C-alpha positions in Angstrom: 9.3 -2.8 13.3 12.1 -4.3 12.0 13.9 -4.0 8.6 15.1 -5.8 6.1 16.7 -7.4 2.2 16.4 -10.5 0.6 20.0 -11.2 -0.3 19.6 -13.5 -2.8 16.4 -11.6 -5.3 18.9 -8.3 -4.0 22.2 -9.7 -5.6 20.5 -12.4 -8.1 22.8 -11.8 -11.7 21.3 -13.4 -14.6 24.0 -15.6 -17.1 23.5 -17.4 -20.2 21.9 -20.7 -18.6 20.0 -18.5 -15.7 19.8 -16.9 -12.6 22.9 -17.1 -10.6 22.3 -16.9 -6.9 24.4 -14.9 -4.3 27.5 -17.5 -2.8 28.1 -16.5 0.7 31.0 -13.8 -0.4 27.7 -12.7 -1.9 25.3 -12.7 0.9 28.0 -10.7 3.2 28.3 -8.3 0.7 24.4 -8.2 1.4 24.8 -8.1 5.1 26.6 -5.3 4.7 25.4 -2.9 2.2 21.4 -4.0 4.7 23.8 -2.5 7.0 24.5 0.8 5.4 21.3 1.1 4.5 20.1 1.0 8.3 18.6 -1.9 7.7 18.6 -4.7 10.5 18.6 -7.7 8.8 18.4 -10.1 5.5 16.9 -12.7 5.1 18.4 -15.9 2.0 17.1 -18.9 0.0 18.8 -21.9 0.6 21.1 -23.1 3.5 23.4 -25.6 0.7 26.8 -23.9 -0.2 27.1 -21.9 2.1 29.3 -21.0 4.9 26.3 -20.9 7.6 29.5 -20.7 10.1 31.7 -17.8 8.2 27.3 -15.8 8.1 26.6 -16.4 11.7 30.1 -14.6 12.9 28.9 -11.7 10.5 25.5 -11.0 11.7 27.7 -10.6 15.0 30.5 -8.7 14.2 28.4 -6.5 11.9 24.7 -6.4 14.2 22.9 -7.7 11.1 20.7 -10.8 12.0 19.6 -14.2 9.1 16.0 -13.2 10.3 14.6 -15.8 8.0 15.6 -18.7 4.9 13.7 -20.9 3.2 13.9 -24.6 4.6 14.8 -28.0 3.2 11.5 -29.3 1.0 10.4 -26.5 1.1 8.5 -27.0 -2.9 7.5 -30.2 -1.0 4.3 -28.5 0.7 1.3 -30.2 -0.4 2.4 -33.1 -2.3 1.0 -35.9 -1.1 3.8 -38.7 -1.8 6.8 -35.7 -0.4 5.7 -36.3 2.9 8.2 -38.3 4.2 10.4 -36.5 2.5 9.4 -32.9 3.7 9.5 -33.3 7.2 13.2 -35.2 6.9 14.1 -32.3 4.9 12.8 -29.4 7.8 14.0 -31.8 10.1 18.0 -31.4 9.1 17.5 -28.0 8.2 16.7 -26.4 11.7 20.3 -27.0 12.5 21.4 -25.4 10.2 19.1 -22.3 10.0 20.3 -22.1 13.7 23.9 -22.5 13.1 23.3 -19.6 11.3 21.7 -17.5 13.2 18.5 -17.7 11.9 14.8 -18.8 13.7 12.5 -18.8 10.3 12.0 -21.8 7.9 10.0 -20.2 4.8 7.7 -23.2 2.6 6.0 -22.1 -0.5 4.6 -24.9 -1.7 6.3 -24.6 -5.8 5.9 -28.3 -6.4 1.8 -29.4 -4.8 0.2 -32.4 -6.3 -2.1 -31.2 -9.3 -3.9 -33.8 -9.4 -6.1 -34.1 -6.8 -7.9 -31.7 -5.6 -7.9 -28.3 -4.2 -9.5 -29.0 -0.6 -7.1 -32.4 -1.3 -4.4 -30.5 -0.8 -5.4 -28.0 1.5 -5.1 -31.4 4.0 -2.4 -33.1 2.4 -0.6 -29.2 3.8 -2.2 -29.8 6.8 -0.6 -32.5 7.5 2.1 -32.0 6.9 2.9 -28.9 9.3 1.4 -30.6 11.7 4.0 -33.5 11.2 6.7 -30.2 11.6 4.7 -28.0 13.9 6.0 -30.0 17.5 9.1 -30.2 16.3 9.5 -26.1 15.4 7.6 -25.3 18.1 10.5 -27.8 20.9 13.5 -25.7 18.3 12.5 -22.9 19.5 11.9 -21.4 15.1 9.4 -20.4 13.4 7.6 -22.3 9.9 6.0 -19.4 7.5 4.2 -20.2 4.9 4.3 -18.1 1.7 1.4 -18.0 -1.2 3.5 -17.1 -4.8 2.1 -14.9 -8.0 0.6 -18.4 -9.5 0.7 -20.3 -7.0 -1.8 -22.6 -5.3 -3.3 -20.2 -3.5 -6.1 -18.5 -4.6 -6.8 -16.2 -1.4 -5.9 -15.2 2.0 -8.8 -15.8 3.6 -7.9 -20.0 2.1 -4.1 -19.3 2.9 -5.3 -17.7 7.2 -7.0 -21.0 7.1 -4.5 -23.3 7.1 -2.4 -22.0 9.4 -5.7 -21.2 11.9 -6.8 -25.7 10.9 -2.5 -26.0 12.1 -3.2 -24.1 15.0 0.3 -23.8 16.6 2.7 -20.2 17.4 4.8 -22.4 15.0 3.4 -22.1 12.8 3.1 -18.8 10.9 1.9 -16.6 7.0 4.6 -15.2 5.0 3.0 -12.5 3.9 3.8 -10.8 0.9 2.5 -7.4 -0.5 3.7 -8.1 -4.0 2.4 -11.2 -4.1 -0.7 -10.5 -2.6 -2.0 -7.3 -4.4 -1.6 -9.7 -7.5 -3.7 -12.1 -5.8 -6.3 -10.4 -4.5 -5.9 -6.9 -3.1 -8.0 -5.8 -0.4 -3.7 -5.8 1.2 -4.3 -3.5 4.5 -7.8 -4.7 5.6 -6.4 -8.6 5.5 -3.7 -7.9 7.0 -5.5 -6.1 9.7 -7.3 -8.8 9.8 -5.2 -11.6 10.5 -2.4 -10.2 12.2 -2.2 -12.2 14.8 -0.8 -15.0 11.9 1.4 -13.2 10.3 4.7 -13.5 10.6 6.3 -12.0 8.2 5.8 -9.4 6.0 7.1 -8.3 2.3 7.3 -6.2 -0.1 8.1 -4.6 -3.8 6.1 -2.3 -6.1 3.7 -4.2 -8.4 3.2 -5.4 -11.0 6.0 -5.2 -11.9 8.5 -6.0 -8.3 10.1 -3.3 -8.6 11.5 -1.4 -5.6 9.0 0.5 -3.6 8.1 3.0 -4.8 7.7 2.6 -8.3 4.3 1.2 -9.0 0.7 0.7 -7.4 1.3 0.3 -3.4 1.3 3.7 -1.3 4.6 1.8 0.7 4.8 4.7 2.8 0.8 4.9 4.0 1.6 1.3 3.9 4.3 0.8 6.4 3.0 4.3 8.6 -0.3 2.1 8.5 1.3 -1.2 10.4 2.8 0.9 11.9 -0.8 2.2 13.4 -2.0 -1.4 14.1 0.3 -2.7 16.8 2.6 -4.7 14.0 6.5 -5.4 15.4 8.1 -7.8 13.5 10.3 -7.9 10.6 9.0 -5.5 6.7 11.8 -7.7 4.5 12.2 -5.6 0.9 12.2 -8.4 -2.2 12.9 -6.5 -5.9 14.9 -7.0 -7.8 18.2 -4.8 -8.6 19.9 -6.0 -12.1 21.1 -2.9 -11.9 21.3 0.9 -9.9 20.0 -1.2 -7.0 22.6 1.3 -4.9 20.1 3.7 -5.9 16.7 1.3 -5.8 17.9 0.4 -2.2 18.3 4.0 -1.0 15.2 5.1 -2.4 12.9 2.6 -0.7 15.1 3.2 2.0 14.2 7.0 2.1 10.0 5.8 3.1 10.5 3.3 5.3 9.2 5.0 9.4 12.0 4.5 11.4 
């Protein structure tokens, strides 16, 4: 298994007007921070207003991969009025992601159409993903659909059903343990039954989105179980560290099976 951290979540600050998301310099700091903690990658949010060539250079210099980023148009998954814009945004994001050395792009459906039925939203999502899947296959990138706490998906069965319906090896689910613990629980059973449909896994202490050693989940047991299942993909630490970042990350890394 490979380990990474989410640079944007880990290095976000809070200003008078809300979150202050990391710039390129902070992302590079996150890459060095990951390396210092024995991790081999980072994930990040958007690609805009970031020096992608510099990130790619630091990727090579530090040996820290950028394993996933958020695609342009990610929030429009499930909005029929935004299908054309979503496809265009994804197609524009692919070369930028590859420029930064990243091959996985995330969609999270934050702005799905709430005026139509759930069945209709799922049909829209399937249509949109089937439109971008051939692009992903041609370009050698993977699309990751990420269900969120309080978002559209009410169960893993619904989310994995969508991935099965799209039927592309380049469209997978991003299984966020923190979010799915809030949505339904049954973490290890669900992962084991759907391992081939998972393209990335995130983790944070639940229910408060803290470090892995805090909360109701036993991550040492979970991670060892993932290895026993044969999961060889990425596991990303995605929790907030507004203070005591070094201590929280060190504590989380101390339980990662190596």
